[in-house]
A tleap script that builds the chain and sets N, CA, C and O, in Angstrom:
source leaprc.protein.ff14SB
mol = sequence {
  NMET SER GLN THR ASN THR SER ALA ASN GLY
  PRO LEU TRP GLN VAL ILE PHE SER VAL PHE
  TYR LEU LEU ILE PHE PRO ALA ILE LEU PHE
  PHE LEU SER GLY ASP LEU ARG TRP THR GLU
  GLY TRP ILE PHE SER ILE ILE PHE CYS LEU
  LEU SER PHE ALA THR VAL ILE TYR LEU TYR
  VAL LYS ASP PRO ALA LEU LEU ASN GLU ARG
  PHE GLY PRO PRO VAL GLN LYS GLY GLY ILE
  ARG TYR GLY PHE LEU LEU PHE PHE LEU ALA
  PHE TRP PHE GLY SER GLN LEU CYS ARG SER
  MET PRO SER ASP SER ALA GLY VAL PRO ASP
  PHE ARG TYR GLY LEU ARG CTRP
}
set mol.1.N position { 16.533 -17.099 12.895 }
set mol.1.CA position { 15.713 -17.855 12.208 }
set mol.1.C position { 15.371 -17.124 10.925 }
set mol.1.O position { 14.819 -16.024 10.913 }
set mol.2.N position { 15.731 -17.801 9.847 }
set mol.2.CA position { 15.445 -17.053 8.578 }
set mol.2.C position { 14.086 -17.382 7.966 }
set mol.2.O position { 13.551 -18.452 8.256 }
set mol.3.N position { 13.493 -16.507 7.122 }
set mol.3.CA position { 12.290 -17.017 6.510 }
set mol.3.C position { 12.402 -17.678 5.227 }
set mol.3.O position { 13.306 -17.405 4.437 }
set mol.4.N position { 11.414 -18.626 4.980 }
set mol.4.CA position { 11.531 -19.275 3.738 }
set mol.4.C position { 11.081 -18.686 2.515 }
set mol.4.O position { 11.421 -19.084 1.401 }
set mol.5.N position { 10.153 -17.534 2.791 }
set mol.5.CA position { 9.465 -16.922 1.615 }
set mol.5.C position { 10.241 -15.768 1.227 }
set mol.5.O position { 9.591 -14.869 0.694 }
set mol.6.N position { 11.479 -15.586 1.371 }
set mol.6.CA position { 12.149 -14.329 1.147 }
set mol.6.C position { 12.701 -14.431 -0.338 }
set mol.6.O position { 13.083 -15.483 -0.849 }
set mol.7.N position { 12.690 -13.297 -0.903 }
set mol.7.CA position { 13.529 -13.232 -2.261 }
set mol.7.C position { 14.766 -12.275 -1.989 }
set mol.7.O position { 15.112 -12.090 -0.822 }
set mol.8.N position { 15.399 -11.701 -2.968 }
set mol.8.CA position { 16.455 -10.801 -2.736 }
set mol.8.C position { 15.903 -9.437 -2.401 }
set mol.8.O position { 16.662 -8.531 -2.059 }
set mol.9.N position { 14.485 -9.258 -2.501 }
set mol.9.CA position { 14.003 -7.928 -1.921 }
set mol.9.C position { 13.250 -7.846 -0.839 }
set mol.9.O position { 12.833 -6.766 -0.420 }
set mol.10.N position { 12.980 -9.080 -0.229 }
set mol.10.CA position { 12.326 -8.965 1.123 }
set mol.10.C position { 11.234 -10.089 0.997 }
set mol.10.O position { 11.036 -10.784 0.001 }
set mol.11.N position { 10.553 -10.136 2.211 }
set mol.11.CA position { 9.522 -11.297 2.340 }
set mol.11.C position { 8.241 -11.017 1.457 }
set mol.11.O position { 7.670 -9.929 1.378 }
set mol.12.N position { 7.905 -12.122 0.841 }
set mol.12.CA position { 6.935 -12.037 -0.095 }
set mol.12.C position { 5.464 -11.860 0.378 }
set mol.12.O position { 4.610 -11.404 -0.383 }
set mol.13.N position { 5.183 -12.248 1.702 }
set mol.13.CA position { 4.076 -12.056 2.385 }
set mol.13.C position { 3.553 -10.728 2.507 }
set mol.13.O position { 2.351 -10.527 2.683 }
set mol.14.N position { 4.373 -9.847 2.425 }
set mol.14.CA position { 4.034 -8.255 2.500 }
set mol.14.C position { 3.128 -8.039 1.292 }
set mol.14.O position { 2.100 -7.368 1.382 }
set mol.15.N position { 3.546 -8.647 0.102 }
set mol.15.CA position { 2.735 -8.379 -1.258 }
set mol.15.C position { 1.451 -9.151 -1.221 }
set mol.15.O position { 0.467 -8.597 -1.711 }
set mol.16.N position { 1.331 -10.239 -0.760 }
set mol.16.CA position { 0.342 -11.049 -0.605 }
set mol.16.C position { -0.679 -10.525 0.459 }
set mol.16.O position { -1.894 -10.626 0.284 }
set mol.17.N position { -0.216 -10.058 1.378 }
set mol.17.CA position { -1.022 -9.338 2.475 }
set mol.17.C position { -1.661 -8.108 1.815 }
set mol.17.O position { -2.834 -7.825 2.062 }
set mol.18.N position { -1.064 -7.520 1.146 }
set mol.18.CA position { -1.537 -6.079 0.367 }
set mol.18.C position { -2.567 -6.417 -0.520 }
set mol.18.O position { -3.597 -5.749 -0.602 }
set mol.19.N position { -2.322 -7.520 -1.256 }
set mol.19.CA position { -3.404 -7.755 -2.392 }
set mol.19.C position { -4.594 -8.039 -1.468 }
set mol.19.O position { -5.657 -7.490 -1.758 }
set mol.20.N position { -4.538 -8.877 -0.328 }
set mol.20.CA position { -5.979 -9.225 0.456 }
set mol.20.C position { -6.523 -7.908 1.068 }
set mol.20.O position { -7.736 -7.698 1.109 }
set mol.21.N position { -5.637 -7.048 1.530 }
set mol.21.CA position { -6.128 -5.960 2.428 }
set mol.21.C position { -6.788 -4.903 1.074 }
set mol.21.O position { -7.827 -4.258 1.216 }
set mol.22.N position { -6.059 -4.896 -0.051 }
set mol.22.CA position { -6.714 -4.040 -0.899 }
set mol.22.C position { -7.999 -4.443 -1.549 }
set mol.22.O position { -8.754 -3.624 -2.075 }
set mol.23.N position { -8.228 -5.740 -1.495 }
set mol.23.CA position { -9.509 -6.376 -1.977 }
set mol.23.C position { -10.551 -6.107 -0.781 }
set mol.23.O position { -11.708 -5.816 -1.083 }
set mol.24.N position { -10.227 -6.184 0.370 }
set mol.24.CA position { -11.216 -6.053 1.310 }
set mol.24.C position { -11.804 -4.497 1.629 }
set mol.24.O position { -12.879 -4.258 2.178 }
set mol.25.N position { -10.991 -3.674 1.228 }
set mol.25.CA position { -11.421 -2.174 1.343 }
set mol.25.C position { -12.599 -1.897 0.237 }
set mol.25.O position { -13.567 -1.225 0.594 }
set mol.26.N position { -12.536 -2.360 -0.980 }
set mol.26.CA position { -13.613 -2.000 -1.939 }
set mol.26.C position { -15.080 -2.876 -1.368 }
set mol.26.O position { -16.238 -2.473 -1.481 }
set mol.27.N position { -14.650 -4.080 -0.783 }
set mol.27.CA position { -15.792 -4.939 -0.350 }
set mol.27.C position { -16.448 -4.163 0.902 }
set mol.27.O position { -17.674 -4.056 0.937 }
set mol.28.N position { -15.756 -3.690 1.797 }
set mol.28.CA position { -16.403 -2.941 2.950 }
set mol.28.C position { -17.184 -1.725 2.402 }
set mol.28.O position { -18.253 -1.379 2.906 }
set mol.29.N position { -16.590 -1.057 1.302 }
set mol.29.CA position { -17.161 0.343 0.806 }
set mol.29.C position { -18.491 -0.003 0.036 }
set mol.29.O position { -19.479 0.731 0.077 }
set mol.30.N position { -18.427 -1.263 -0.718 }
set mol.30.CA position { -19.772 -1.403 -1.470 }
set mol.30.C position { -20.816 -2.102 -0.328 }
set mol.30.O position { -22.029 -1.900 -0.400 }
set mol.31.N position { -20.247 -2.898 0.672 }
set mol.31.CA position { -21.221 -3.372 1.582 }
set mol.31.C position { -22.022 -2.166 2.451 }
set mol.31.O position { -23.217 -2.196 2.745 }
set mol.32.N position { -21.094 -1.136 2.775 }
set mol.32.CA position { -21.888 -0.198 3.356 }
set mol.32.C position { -22.650 0.744 2.443 }
set mol.32.O position { -23.506 1.469 2.951 }
set mol.33.N position { -22.423 0.795 1.187 }
set mol.33.CA position { -23.096 1.423 0.292 }
set mol.33.C position { -24.520 0.808 -0.166 }
set mol.33.O position { -25.458 1.494 -0.574 }
set mol.34.N position { -24.525 -0.456 -0.045 }
set mol.34.CA position { -25.754 -1.185 -0.368 }
set mol.34.C position { -25.974 -1.544 -1.767 }
set mol.34.O position { -26.860 -2.329 -2.105 }
set mol.35.N position { -25.179 -0.977 -2.576 }
set mol.35.CA position { -25.447 -1.118 -3.997 }
set mol.35.C position { -24.289 -1.269 -4.789 }
set mol.35.O position { -23.346 -0.477 -4.815 }
set mol.36.N position { -24.407 -2.437 -5.511 }
set mol.36.CA position { -23.180 -2.942 -6.316 }
set mol.36.C position { -23.084 -2.311 -7.782 }
set mol.36.O position { -22.157 -2.555 -8.555 }
set mol.37.N position { -24.145 -1.480 -8.059 }
set mol.37.CA position { -24.263 -0.562 -9.275 }
set mol.37.C position { -23.883 0.631 -9.100 }
set mol.37.O position { -24.369 1.405 -9.925 }
set mol.38.N position { -23.070 1.183 -8.204 }
set mol.38.CA position { -22.702 2.359 -7.865 }
set mol.38.C position { -21.361 2.617 -8.732 }
set mol.38.O position { -20.266 2.242 -8.312 }
set mol.39.N position { -21.510 3.240 -9.893 }
set mol.39.CA position { -20.465 3.441 -10.817 }
set mol.39.C position { -19.131 4.119 -10.192 }
set mol.39.O position { -17.990 3.738 -10.450 }
set mol.40.N position { -19.427 5.061 -9.429 }
set mol.40.CA position { -18.358 6.014 -9.033 }
set mol.40.C position { -17.609 5.211 -7.923 }
set mol.40.O position { -16.416 5.458 -7.751 }
set mol.41.N position { -18.193 4.324 -7.203 }
set mol.41.CA position { -17.616 3.457 -6.114 }
set mol.41.C position { -16.574 2.419 -7.007 }
set mol.41.O position { -15.410 2.201 -6.673 }
set mol.42.N position { -17.137 1.922 -8.018 }
set mol.42.CA position { -16.191 1.070 -8.851 }
set mol.42.C position { -15.065 1.786 -9.413 }
set mol.42.O position { -13.952 1.260 -9.393 }
set mol.43.N position { -15.282 3.177 -10.018 }
set mol.43.CA position { -14.257 3.711 -10.420 }
set mol.43.C position { -13.254 4.074 -9.493 }
set mol.43.O position { -12.072 3.930 -9.805 }
set mol.44.N position { -13.648 4.622 -8.157 }
set mol.44.CA position { -12.710 4.804 -7.193 }
set mol.44.C position { -11.989 3.611 -6.614 }
set mol.44.O position { -10.803 3.669 -6.290 }
set mol.45.N position { -12.716 2.555 -6.495 }
set mol.45.CA position { -12.011 1.238 -6.087 }
set mol.45.C position { -11.085 0.581 -6.961 }
set mol.45.O position { -10.212 -0.105 -6.430 }
set mol.46.N position { -11.123 0.672 -8.204 }
set mol.46.CA position { -10.206 0.157 -9.468 }
set mol.46.C position { -9.054 1.213 -9.352 }
set mol.46.O position { -7.921 0.732 -9.316 }
set mol.47.N position { -9.172 2.685 -9.281 }
set mol.47.CA position { -8.049 3.422 -9.342 }
set mol.47.C position { -7.329 3.189 -7.863 }
set mol.47.O position { -6.104 3.109 -7.772 }
set mol.48.N position { -8.070 3.106 -6.897 }
set mol.48.CA position { -7.318 3.034 -5.444 }
set mol.48.C position { -6.453 1.778 -5.470 }
set mol.48.O position { -5.272 1.821 -5.127 }
set mol.49.N position { -7.053 0.653 -5.881 }
set mol.49.CA position { -6.400 -0.699 -5.807 }
set mol.49.C position { -5.117 -0.684 -6.697 }
set mol.49.O position { -4.011 -1.047 -6.296 }
set mol.50.N position { -5.383 -0.238 -7.909 }
set mol.50.CA position { -4.302 -0.069 -9.037 }
set mol.50.C position { -3.114 0.647 -8.353 }
set mol.50.O position { -2.038 0.083 -8.160 }
set mol.51.N position { -3.367 1.880 -8.013 }
set mol.51.CA position { -2.279 2.835 -7.519 }
set mol.51.C position { -1.711 2.222 -6.183 }
set mol.51.O position { -0.531 2.418 -5.891 }
set mol.52.N position { -2.437 1.571 -5.469 }
set mol.52.CA position { -1.894 1.193 -4.135 }
set mol.52.C position { -0.965 -0.117 -4.327 }
set mol.52.O position { 0.053 -0.283 -3.655 }
set mol.53.N position { -1.404 -1.013 -5.288 }
set mol.53.CA position { -0.733 -2.130 -5.472 }
set mol.53.C position { 0.504 -2.009 -6.282 }
set mol.53.O position { 1.522 -2.687 -6.136 }
set mol.54.N position { 0.267 -0.909 -7.303 }
set mol.54.CA position { 1.530 -0.491 -7.907 }
set mol.54.C position { 2.593 0.032 -7.043 }
set mol.54.O position { 3.766 -0.237 -7.302 }
set mol.55.N position { 2.253 0.810 -5.967 }
set mol.55.CA position { 3.030 1.446 -4.958 }
set mol.55.C position { 3.806 0.220 -4.098 }
set mol.55.O position { 4.983 0.343 -3.761 }
set mol.56.N position { 3.090 -0.851 -3.817 }
set mol.56.CA position { 3.665 -1.865 -3.026 }
set mol.56.C position { 4.671 -2.703 -4.022 }
set mol.56.O position { 5.751 -3.151 -3.635 }
set mol.57.N position { 4.245 -2.827 -5.152 }
set mol.57.CA position { 5.221 -3.593 -5.969 }
set mol.57.C position { 6.441 -2.861 -6.223 }
set mol.57.O position { 7.537 -3.422 -6.207 }
set mol.58.N position { 6.266 -1.413 -6.496 }
set mol.58.CA position { 7.319 -0.548 -6.707 }
set mol.58.C position { 8.485 -0.703 -5.544 }
set mol.58.O position { 9.683 -0.884 -5.760 }
set mol.59.N position { 7.863 -0.593 -4.308 }
set mol.59.CA position { 8.548 -0.590 -3.028 }
set mol.59.C position { 9.209 -2.026 -2.947 }
set mol.59.O position { 10.376 -2.218 -2.606 }
set mol.60.N position { 8.428 -2.872 -3.257 }
set mol.60.CA position { 9.114 -4.328 -3.064 }
set mol.60.C position { 10.476 -4.377 -3.974 }
set mol.60.O position { 11.539 -4.824 -3.543 }
set mol.61.N position { 10.315 -3.917 -5.133 }
set mol.61.CA position { 11.352 -4.088 -6.081 }
set mol.61.C position { 12.584 -2.943 -5.829 }
set mol.61.O position { 13.772 -3.241 -5.952 }
set mol.62.N position { 12.228 -1.926 -5.549 }
set mol.62.CA position { 13.015 -0.640 -5.504 }
set mol.62.C position { 13.577 -0.302 -4.068 }
set mol.62.O position { 14.706 0.186 -4.016 }
set mol.63.N position { 12.926 -0.507 -2.977 }
set mol.63.CA position { 13.167 -0.122 -1.784 }
set mol.63.C position { 12.553 -1.096 -0.675 }
set mol.63.O position { 11.746 -0.636 0.133 }
set mol.64.N position { 12.891 -2.288 -0.637 }
set mol.64.CA position { 12.367 -3.248 0.318 }
set mol.64.C position { 12.586 -2.805 1.855 }
set mol.64.O position { 11.800 -3.251 2.691 }
set mol.65.N position { 13.525 -2.026 2.213 }
set mol.65.CA position { 13.759 -1.592 3.585 }
set mol.65.C position { 12.679 -0.558 3.836 }
set mol.65.O position { 12.168 -0.587 4.956 }
set mol.66.N position { 12.310 0.225 3.094 }
set mol.66.CA position { 10.918 1.215 3.325 }
set mol.66.C position { 9.665 0.452 3.386 }
set mol.66.O position { 8.762 0.728 4.176 }
set mol.67.N position { 9.625 -0.519 2.534 }
set mol.67.CA position { 8.329 -1.506 2.689 }
set mol.67.C position { 8.345 -2.173 4.008 }
set mol.67.O position { 7.304 -2.190 4.665 }
set mol.68.N position { 9.389 -2.707 4.447 }
set mol.68.CA position { 9.538 -3.174 5.910 }
set mol.68.C position { 9.001 -2.331 6.959 }
set mol.68.O position { 8.196 -2.676 7.824 }
set mol.69.N position { 9.584 -1.067 6.778 }
set mol.69.CA position { 9.206 -0.002 7.766 }
set mol.69.C position { 7.782 0.213 7.722 }
set mol.69.O position { 7.145 0.210 8.775 }
set mol.70.N position { 7.188 0.409 6.553 }
set mol.70.CA position { 5.797 0.698 6.394 }
set mol.70.C position { 4.904 -0.512 7.111 }
set mol.70.O position { 3.830 -0.221 7.636 }
set mol.71.N position { 5.346 -1.743 7.109 }
set mol.71.CA position { 4.640 -2.840 7.569 }
set mol.71.C position { 4.804 -2.989 9.133 }
set mol.71.O position { 4.034 -3.682 9.799 }
set mol.72.N position { 5.902 -2.263 9.685 }
set mol.72.CA position { 6.192 -2.113 11.200 }
set mol.72.C position { 4.941 -1.471 11.972 }
set mol.72.O position { 3.858 -1.157 11.478 }
set mol.73.N position { 5.353 -1.354 13.290 }
set mol.73.CA position { 4.279 -0.826 14.092 }
set mol.73.C position { 4.176 0.701 13.901 }
set mol.73.O position { 5.224 1.346 13.869 }
set mol.74.N position { 2.889 1.377 13.759 }
set mol.74.CA position { 2.754 2.682 13.311 }
set mol.74.C position { 3.210 3.703 14.610 }
set mol.74.O position { 3.465 4.900 14.476 }
set mol.75.N position { 3.241 3.117 15.604 }
set mol.75.CA position { 3.325 4.118 16.920 }
set mol.75.C position { 4.910 4.077 17.444 }
set mol.75.O position { 5.557 3.040 17.590 }
set mol.76.N position { 5.323 5.233 17.659 }
set mol.76.CA position { 6.613 5.277 18.442 }
set mol.76.C position { 6.427 5.559 19.807 }
set mol.76.O position { 5.354 5.874 20.321 }
set mol.77.N position { 7.586 5.427 20.416 }
set mol.77.CA position { 7.472 5.666 21.947 }
set mol.77.C position { 6.863 7.073 22.307 }
set mol.77.O position { 7.344 8.094 21.816 }
set mol.78.N position { 5.891 7.102 23.096 }
set mol.78.CA position { 5.314 8.314 23.550 }
set mol.78.C position { 4.243 8.741 22.385 }
set mol.78.O position { 3.780 9.878 22.478 }
set mol.79.N position { 3.898 8.077 21.505 }
set mol.79.CA position { 2.979 8.507 20.476 }
set mol.79.C position { 1.683 8.393 20.592 }
set mol.79.O position { 0.899 9.093 19.951 }
set mol.80.N position { 1.324 7.466 21.451 }
set mol.80.CA position { -0.077 7.002 21.780 }
set mol.80.C position { -0.625 8.096 22.882 }
set mol.80.O position { -1.802 8.451 22.823 }
set mol.81.N position { 0.175 8.570 23.795 }
set mol.81.CA position { -0.236 9.609 24.618 }
set mol.81.C position { -0.695 10.841 23.857 }
set mol.81.O position { -1.807 11.338 24.032 }
set mol.82.N position { 0.294 11.360 22.921 }
set mol.82.CA position { 0.011 12.501 22.438 }
set mol.82.C position { -1.107 12.390 21.183 }
set mol.82.O position { -1.682 13.418 20.825 }
set mol.83.N position { -1.347 11.303 20.630 }
set mol.83.CA position { -2.421 10.717 19.617 }
set mol.83.C position { -3.712 11.067 20.457 }
set mol.83.O position { -4.614 11.835 20.122 }
set mol.84.N position { -3.605 10.356 21.586 }
set mol.84.CA position { -5.067 10.535 22.375 }
set mol.84.C position { -5.228 11.806 22.756 }
set mol.84.O position { -6.364 12.281 22.772 }
set mol.85.N position { -4.176 12.529 23.108 }
set mol.85.CA position { -4.565 13.931 23.735 }
set mol.85.C position { -5.090 14.905 22.452 }
set mol.85.O position { -5.854 15.857 22.612 }
set mol.86.N position { -4.620 14.548 21.359 }
set mol.86.CA position { -4.873 15.327 19.996 }
set mol.86.C position { -6.476 14.957 19.485 }
set mol.86.O position { -7.275 15.806 19.091 }
set mol.87.N position { -6.719 13.633 19.578 }
set mol.87.CA position { -8.129 13.149 19.403 }
set mol.87.C position { -8.983 13.861 20.344 }
set mol.87.O position { -9.956 14.496 19.937 }
set mol.88.N position { -8.654 13.786 21.676 }
set mol.88.CA position { -9.864 14.290 22.671 }
set mol.88.C position { -9.941 15.834 22.357 }
set mol.88.O position { -11.039 16.355 22.156 }
set mol.89.N position { -8.882 16.496 22.319 }
set mol.89.CA position { -9.141 17.812 21.920 }
set mol.89.C position { -9.894 18.218 20.647 }
set mol.89.O position { -10.696 19.152 20.646 }
set mol.90.N position { -9.587 17.427 19.479 }
set mol.90.CA position { -10.427 17.527 18.275 }
set mol.90.C position { -11.949 17.347 18.506 }
set mol.90.O position { -12.818 18.079 18.033 }
set mol.91.N position { -12.140 16.310 19.268 }
set mol.91.CA position { -13.665 15.969 19.636 }
set mol.91.C position { -14.151 16.953 20.505 }
set mol.91.O position { -15.244 17.476 20.283 }
set mol.92.N position { -13.480 17.257 21.447 }
set mol.92.CA position { -14.213 18.427 22.222 }
set mol.92.C position { -14.475 19.724 21.429 }
set mol.92.O position { -15.489 20.391 21.634 }
set mol.93.N position { -13.590 20.052 20.567 }
set mol.93.CA position { -13.578 21.207 19.619 }
set mol.93.C position { -14.907 21.120 18.832 }
set mol.93.O position { -15.798 21.969 18.856 }
set mol.94.N position { -14.905 19.948 18.123 }
set mol.94.CA position { -15.943 19.737 17.368 }
set mol.94.C position { -17.402 19.523 18.054 }
set mol.94.O position { -18.426 19.725 17.401 }
set mol.95.N position { -17.432 19.133 19.308 }
set mol.95.CA position { -18.781 19.252 19.968 }
set mol.95.C position { -19.163 20.447 20.549 }
set mol.95.O position { -20.312 20.595 20.965 }
set mol.96.N position { -18.157 21.491 20.639 }
set mol.96.CA position { -18.465 22.724 21.018 }
set mol.96.C position { -18.933 23.509 19.949 }
set mol.96.O position { -19.781 24.383 20.131 }
set mol.97.N position { -18.393 23.238 18.729 }
set mol.97.CA position { -18.799 23.779 17.365 }
set mol.97.C position { -20.248 23.337 17.113 }
set mol.97.O position { -21.134 24.136 16.809 }
set mol.98.N position { -20.425 22.083 17.250 }
set mol.98.CA position { -21.786 21.716 16.834 }
set mol.98.C position { -22.931 22.369 17.852 }
set mol.98.O position { -24.063 22.694 17.495 }
set mol.99.N position { -22.396 22.489 19.181 }
set mol.99.CA position { -23.561 23.173 20.033 }
set mol.99.C position { -24.033 24.506 19.764 }
set mol.99.O position { -25.107 24.970 20.145 }
set mol.100.N position { -22.881 25.267 18.869 }
set mol.100.CA position { -23.280 26.586 18.745 }
set mol.100.C position { -23.934 26.610 17.368 }
set mol.100.O position { -24.058 27.717 16.844 }
set mol.101.N position { -24.341 25.602 16.755 }
set mol.101.CA position { -24.996 25.739 15.475 }
set mol.101.C position { -26.734 25.747 15.874 }
set mol.101.O position { -27.310 25.331 16.879 }
set mol.102.N position { -27.202 26.331 14.767 }
set mol.102.CA position { -28.669 26.275 14.974 }
set mol.102.C position { -29.206 24.776 14.649 }
set mol.102.O position { -28.826 24.098 13.695 }
set mol.103.N position { -30.041 24.437 15.500 }
set mol.103.CA position { -30.550 22.871 15.529 }
set mol.103.C position { -32.107 22.840 15.468 }
set mol.103.O position { -32.802 23.852 15.561 }
set mol.104.N position { -32.577 21.596 15.305 }
set mol.104.CA position { -34.002 21.443 15.292 }
set mol.104.C position { -34.427 20.991 16.750 }
set mol.104.O position { -33.598 20.814 17.643 }
set mol.105.N position { -35.497 20.857 16.877 }
set mol.105.CA position { -35.989 20.288 18.322 }
set mol.105.C position { -35.231 19.072 18.919 }
set mol.105.O position { -35.083 19.028 20.140 }
set mol.106.N position { -34.717 18.028 18.087 }
set mol.106.CA position { -34.221 17.040 18.478 }
set mol.106.C position { -32.625 17.375 18.901 }
set mol.106.O position { -31.967 16.568 19.558 }
set mol.107.N position { -32.080 18.676 18.440 }
set mol.107.CA position { -30.692 18.962 18.813 }
set mol.107.C position { -30.015 18.655 17.571 }
set mol.107.O position { -28.825 18.969 17.583 }
set mol.108.N position { -30.441 18.131 16.504 }
set mol.108.CA position { -29.563 17.810 15.249 }
set mol.108.C position { -29.328 19.152 14.530 }
set mol.108.O position { -30.231 19.957 14.304 }
set mol.109.N position { -28.150 19.309 14.220 }
set mol.109.CA position { -27.779 20.608 13.526 }
set mol.109.C position { -28.479 20.806 12.098 }
set mol.109.O position { -28.718 19.808 11.418 }
set mol.110.N position { -28.786 22.002 11.669 }
set mol.110.CA position { -29.477 22.092 10.391 }
set mol.110.C position { -28.389 22.716 9.411 }
set mol.110.O position { -27.934 23.859 9.406 }
set mol.111.N position { -28.117 21.680 8.617 }
set mol.111.CA position { -27.142 21.958 7.365 }
set mol.111.C position { -27.891 22.492 6.056 }
set mol.111.O position { -27.212 22.869 5.100 }
set mol.112.N position { -29.068 22.521 6.017 }
set mol.112.CA position { -29.834 22.807 4.661 }
set mol.112.C position { -29.144 24.047 3.922 }
set mol.112.O position { -28.752 23.926 2.761 }
set mol.113.N position { -29.022 25.120 4.561 }
set mol.113.CA position { -28.495 26.255 4.020 }
set mol.113.C position { -27.059 26.584 4.276 }
set mol.113.O position { -26.753 27.773 4.366 }
set mol.114.N position { -26.110 25.620 4.408 }
set mol.114.CA position { -24.927 25.846 4.720 }
set mol.114.C position { -24.693 25.925 6.193 }
set mol.114.O position { -25.603 25.773 7.008 }
set mol.115.N position { -23.359 26.183 6.537 }
set mol.115.CA position { -23.000 26.529 7.867 }
set mol.115.C position { -23.261 28.062 8.214 }
set mol.115.O position { -22.617 28.966 7.682 }
set mol.116.N position { -24.158 28.248 9.055 }
set mol.116.CA position { -24.516 29.659 9.492 }
set mol.116.C position { -24.416 29.667 11.051 }
set mol.116.O position { -24.835 28.659 11.622 }
set mol.117.N position { -23.948 30.610 11.749 }
set mol.117.CA position { -24.037 30.664 13.327 }
set mol.117.C position { -24.848 31.774 13.473 }
set mol.117.O position { -25.165 32.163 14.597 }
savepdb mol mol.pdb
quit
């Protein structure tokens, strides 16, 4: 079954999906910051969106096979098992590192003077 929205370079839905995705990311950023007057957030969002969209357009025109691969599933066979193990070990190491830091009575690490043990 062939797609109706394809050009010589590949399916157009990938570019349209990228536009919506790239607009959702700054929206979440500003929602979490709680302030639309955040100048650095606007600068970051504009640069991020322009560079990301330029990359998608470039791949759509010059290398549609790579764009198709980037829109594919991110996990290869056996990758979930090793990713979970790596996440667990990093979480455990971080928790042990935080336990060795000086903390207040509630157990919250004290970062006022940098990282000191």
